[in-house]
DRENBATOR-629616 format. One line per 4 residues: for each residue x, y, z of C-alpha. Coordinates in steps of 0.05 Angstrom, whole numbers, plus 5000, padded with zeros to 4 digits. Each point is the difference from the previous one (the first is absolute). Layout:
BEGIN
X/Y/Z | ... $
END
This chain:
BEGIN
5382/5090/4655 | 4961/4936/4990 | 4985/4986/4927 | 4949/4945/5007 $
4957/4994/5062 | 4963/4937/5022 | 4941/5017/5044 | 4989/4941/5047 $
4928/5017/5015 | 4931/5007/4970 | 4939/5046/4995 | 5000/5074/5013 $
5070/5003/5030 | 5030/4965/4939 | 4966/5051/4954 | 5021/5059/5044 $
5074/4979/5003 | 4999/4987/4925 | 4975/5070/4984 | 5059/5032/5035 $
5050/4952/4971 | 4976/5012/4929 | 5002/5075/5011 | 5073/4992/5020 $
5016/4960/4937 | 5004/4933/5036 | 4970/4938/4966 | 4949/4963/5043 $
4994/4925/5010 | 4936/4975/5032 | 4994/4932/5033 | 4932/4968/5008 $
4963/4938/5023 | 4952/4962/4957 | 4943/5036/5035 | 5027/5068/4976 $
5014/4983/4928 | 4952/5052/4974 | 5012/5053/5054 | 5015/5073/4979 $
5069/5000/5033 | 5021/4942/4955 | 4975/5032/4937 | 5034/5067/5014 $
5069/4971/5012 | 5055/4997/4947 | 5009/4926/5016 | 4962/4950/5043 $
5022/4934/5031 | 4954/4946/5027 | 5018/4979/5070 | 4953/4941/5011 $
4933/4981/5030 | 4957/5051/5038 | 5018/4983/5073 | 5051/5051/5025 $
5050/4947/5023 | 5002/4975/4928 | 5004/5068/4968 | 5010/5069/5032 $
5029/4973/5065 | 5045/4949/4966 | 5072/5025/5002 | 5024/4947/4951 $
4947/5019/4949 | 5018/5074/5007 | 5074/4985/4991 | 4985/4959/4938 $
4960/5058/4972 | 5059/5047/5013 | 5046/4954/4962 | 4954/4988/4941 $
4983/5074/4992 | 5070/5027/5011 | 4974/5052/5048 | 5054/5037/5039 $
4954/5027/5054 | 4942/4975/5043 | 4946/5040/5036 | 4960/4957/5049 $
4942/5048/5012 | 4964/4982/5065 | 4977/4934/5029 | 5023/4933/4972 $
5077/5000/5000 | 5010/5075/5012 | 5033/4988/5068 | 5033/4934/4984 $
5074/4993/5018 | 5004/4941/4953 | 4977/5041/4940 | 5050/5055/5015 $
5056/4949/5006 | 4978/4967/4935 | 5003/5067/4964 | 5070/5013/5027 $
5023/4931/4977 | 4972/5013/4931 | 5031/5069/4995 | 4931/5033/4999 $
4985/5066/5034 | 4947/4991/5054 | 4957/5063/5007 | 4995/5000/5075 $
5040/4994/5064 | 5058/4954/5017 | 4995/4931/5029 | 5026/5029/5065 $
4944/5051/5006 | 4946/4950/4981 | 5026/4950/5051 | 5006/5053/5055 $
4928/5021/4990 | 4971/4933/4980 | 4988/4977/5071 | 4957/5043/5044 $
5039/4977/5060 | 5070/5015/4973 | 4977/5066/4970 | 4971/5021/5067 $
5067/4986/5033 | 5036/5041/4947 | 4951/5058/5010 | 5010/5000/5075 $
5075/5006/4988 | 4987/5057/4951 | 4958/5038/5050 | 4935/4991/4962 $
4938/4992/5045 | 4971/4930/4998 | 4935/4969/5026 | 5009/4972/5071 $
5009/4924/5002 | 5054/4946/5005 | 5049/4998/4942 | 5005/4925/4992 $
4960/4943/4969 | 4951/4962/5043 | 5003/4925/4995 | 4939/4980/5040 $
4932/5030/5015 | 5016/4999/5075 | 5060/5045/4985 | 4956/5046/4960 $
4949/5006/5056 | 5055/5017/5051 | 5029/5052/4953 | 4931/5030/4988 $
4986/5005/5075 | 5067/5036/5008 | 4985/5049/4944 | 4927/5009/5018 $
4937/4980/4962 | 4980/5008/4945 | 5057/4978/4955 | 5013/4988/4926 $
5026/4932/4980 | 5043/5002/4937 | 5038/4954/4954 | 5071/5026/5000 $
5010/4992/4925 | 4929/5020/4983 | 4968/5057/4962 | 4933/5022/4971 $
4964/4984/5065 | 5014/4925/4993 | 5017/4965/5065 | 4974/5057/5043 $
4948/4996/5055 | 4974/5049/5052 | 4995/4965/5067 | 4963/5029/5060 $
5012/4941/5048 | 5038/4935/5008 | 4943/4959/4968 | 5004/5041/4936 $
5076/4997/4999 | 5002/4925/5009 | 4948/4991/4946 | 5039/5043/4950 $
5070/4977/5017 | 5007/4937/4958 | 4961/5030/4942 | 5049/5059/4997 $
5059/4951/5001 | 4970/4959/4944 | 4985/5060/4957 | 5070/5027/5011 $
5028/4934/4976 | 4951/4993/4942 | 5006/5070/4971 | 5069/5024/5022 $
5040/4937/5015 | 5008/5014/5074 | 4956/4979/5059 | 5031/5052/5047 $
4949/5044/5037 | 5004/5055/5051 | 4954/5049/5036 | 4996/5075/5009 $
4955/5045/5041 | 4938/5014/4959 | 4994/5074/4985 | 4925/5008/5000 $
4965/5043/4948 | 5067/5016/4966 | 5019/5040/4940 | 5044/4964/4949 $
5050/5050/4973 | 5059/4985/4955 | 5059/5039/4973 | 5027/4993/4929 $
5076/4998/4999 | 5050/4998/4943 | 5073/4983/5005 | 5057/4992/4950 $
5064/4959/4996 | 5041/5060/5026 | 4971/5002/5070 | 4948/5054/4987 $
4931/4989/5030 | 4941/5048/4997 | 4927/4997/5021 | 4943/5018/4953 $
4951/5016/5056 | 4945/4957/5029 | 4936/4965/4979 | 4940/4984/5044 $
4975/4929/4988 | 4950/4989/5056 | 4939/4981/4959 | 5009/4925/4997 $
4966/4932/4997 | 5033/4936/5025 | 5060/5044/5019 | 5008/5017/4926 $
4994/5070/4974 | 4943/5022/4955 | 5010/5076/5001 | 5063/5042/5010 $
5012/5075/5003 | 5055/5051/5008 | 5011/5042/5041 | 4974/4964/5061 $
4942/5038/5032 | 5025/4978/5069 | 5069/5031/5000 | 5023/5069/5019 $
5065/5028/4972 | 5042/4981/5061 | 4975/4928/5002 | 5008/4994/4925 $
5073/5023/5004 | 5015/4950/5056 | 4966/4943/4963 | 5037/5013/4935 $
5066/5006/5037 | 4987/4933/5034 | 4987/4968/4931 | 5066/5026/4972 $
5037/4974/5061 | 4966/4932/4990 | 5022/4998/4927 | 5071/5020/5015 $
5004/4948/5055 | 4995/4945/4947 | 5039/5038/4946 | 4938/5005/4957 $
5002/5010/4925 | 4943/5015/4952 | 4927/5012/5018 | 4971/4974/5066 $
4947/5016/5050 | 5007/5004/5076 | 4933/4985/5033 | 4977/5026/5067 $
4939/4995/5044 | 4978/5063/5037 | 4953/5007/5058 | 4949/5055/5012 $
5052/5042/5036 | 5046/4999/4939 | 5050/4952/5032 | 5029/4958/4944 $
5034/4933/4999 | 5038/4961/4946 | 4961/4942/4970 | 5042/4974/4942 $
5036/5021/4936 | 4975/4980/4932 | 5062/4992/4957 | 4966/5014/4934 $
4955/5047/4963 | 4932/5009/5033 | 4931/4994/4968 | 4985/5071/5024 $
5062/5034/4971 | 4958/5042/4949 | 4975/5048/5054 | 5072/5017/5018 $
5014/5011/4926 | 4939/5045/4993 | 5018/5046/5058 | 5075/5004/4984 $
4996/5000/4924 | 5051/4944/4992 | 5003/4930/4969 | 5022/4951/5054 $
5012/4944/4950 | 5047/5043/4960 | 5040/5015/5063 | 5000/4926/5016 $
5030/4984/4932 | 5052/5055/5005 | 5022/4979/5070 | 5004/4927/4978 $
5046/5023/4944 | 5047/5030/5051 | 4981/5073/4991 | 5000/5044/5063 $
4933/5027/5022 | 4980/5059/4957 | 4933/5026/5025 | 4970/5068/4988 $
4988/5046/5059 | 4947/4961/5037 | 4939/5043/5014 | 4935/4964/5013 $
4941/5030/4963 | 4929/4988/5020 | 4968/4935/5022 | 4993/4932/4966 $
4956/4939/5015 | 5003/4931/4969 | 4942/4950/4997 | 5015/4927/4988 $
4944/4974/4955 | 4994/4925/5010 | 4956/4944/4974 | 4971/4981/5067 $
4934/5003/5037 | 5005/5045/5062 | 4931/4976/5023 | 5025/4928/5002 $
5063/5011/5041 | 5037/5025/4939 | 4998/4932/4966 | 5038/5002/4933 $
4960/5002/4936 | 5040/4967/4944 | 4971/4994/4931 | 4995/5038/4934 $
4988/5074/5000 | 4946/5032/4957 | 5004/5072/4978 | 5049/5041/5041 $
5006/5076/5000 | 5055/5035/5038 | 4996/5075/5017 | 5043/5057/4974 $
5004/5074/5015 | 5039/5052/5038 | 5038/4970/5059 | 4979/4928/4983 $
5048/4943/4985 | 4981/4927/4989 | 5050/4943/5003 | 4959/4941/4974 $
5019/4929/4988 | 4937/4981/4963 | 4954/5024/4945 | 4932/4980/4972 $
4998/4925/4990 | 5061/4985/5044 | 5002/4936/5040 | 5010/5008/5076 $
5033/4934/5021 | 4986/4970/5068 | 5074/4988/5014 | 5023/5071/5015 $
4983/5063/5038 | 4932/5029/4981 | 5027/5070/4984 | 4973/5026/4933 $
5024/5071/5001 | 5021/5059/5042 | 4963/5066/4992 | 5040/5059/5025 $
4972/5070/5014 | 5045/5061/5009 | 4977/5069/5020 | 5025/5064/5030 $
4967/4979/5066 | 4974/4937/5032 | 4929/5022/4987 | 5015/5011/4926 $
5033/4931/4994 | 4939/4968/5032 | 4952/5038/4955 | 5039/4981/4937 $
5002/4927/5020 | 4926/4999/5017 | 4982/5029/4932 | 5049/4951/4967 $
4964/4941/5031 | 4935/5022/4968 | 5036/4995/4933 | 5026/4930/5016 $
4964/4936/4983 | 5020/4927/5006 | 4955/4949/4967 | 4997/4925/5010 $
5029/4994/5069 | 4986/5027/5070 | 5049/5054/5022 | 5012/5046/5059 $
4983/5064/4962 | 4938/5014/5042 | 5040/4991/5064 | 5049/5053/4977 $
4942/5048/4988 | 4976/4988/5071 | 5070/5013/5028 | 5007/5065/4962 $
4930/5022/5022 | 5012/4983/5074 | 5003/5062/5044 | 5054/4969/5044 $
5044/4985/4940 | 4989/5070/4973 | 5022/5027/5068 | 5064/4957/4995 $
4981/4955/5058 | 5021/4930/4977 | 5029/4941/5037 | 5011/4928/4979 $
4930/4985/5028 | 4967/5051/4953 | 4968/4952/4951 | 4969/4956/5053 $
4979/5056/5047 | 4975/5051/4949 | 4975/4955/4943 | 4982/4938/5040 $
5040/4956/4953 | 5037/4941/5029 | 5059/4964/4968 $
END
């Protein structure tokens, strides 16, 4: 087992990983940028190492700086959290070279799932349903238009190495596709180091459903059921729940089986998430695999009564999977509380927080990265905290969350708290009718 763990991340996920590590008797090393010097995750760690200036490329996304922190701290394990370098082949290789245990999948698995094009090919070979569309990169906008006409409008243009909605564009005709083509290539190069783009048939009014998987170094792979992630802005999730209101037992079984086949196809180890898009008829198609821990993992923990980070650490140490009998209990919903203004296209709201009060109570969990007086830097994601509600039923989970929001206050900066209240109060949401267009169609909010 790892004795000293360096957490190569910040905010709420650094605090959350640290809690489990300390409970397991593992010393925690935080790394931080100059912008996070006074952040709670730094203060709570056993040791802390300064990485550099605030911009991610000079701090949290700088492999050389992370490796230097590993060496100076003497850490024998590294957990990447999510975002930044969490899916970086270079970081995994650097850990191997340094004799440090990487808490995540192998270079092979990251590489196999790192390109949407190559992963789509692998899924076809594994018998996993994929979204219709050519499985090759498009070099010119004329090629893209021809491919779109063959698939049928509308289409989704995507950066092959992309994620988080970056480098994606919905295109209803050739004019829109030509307009978006070069921008998608530039964003792919800027954010992910690859200008390759491709297109897929656009599944209109889709559900976004993902399956949590967990594998070990001995060839064992299991699923931990699904999560519905359809409430989004800018193709980024803002609310997640489990179980999915869309699925019946038969569809759920087929979906989870497809996710396990996808993970086995790339010899997957550790925690990962296989993401699917589903249409109104419950047909589902592979989107991508996130080879890391997800932001929304707490709702899986709530319904299964497990600690995913603990299992990540045990698998990384070479232990075979040792899970209790998995019986999902009740329903859980997670709200991403962000410093942003939903009325102004979700524009980020950096600055210094005033008085902050987080809720507590039966079935309520809060994973917060900030506290009263914390600085929210402009360099990183606007996520402040995750508020999770768990109940015996979906209705009880909603009621507990709605009451919890009344006990939550965030001073000093604009947040999306009121938007979450509107979501929970919406009759279509309460009926379980959500698609990726929910926020725009039901709340009238545009990203």
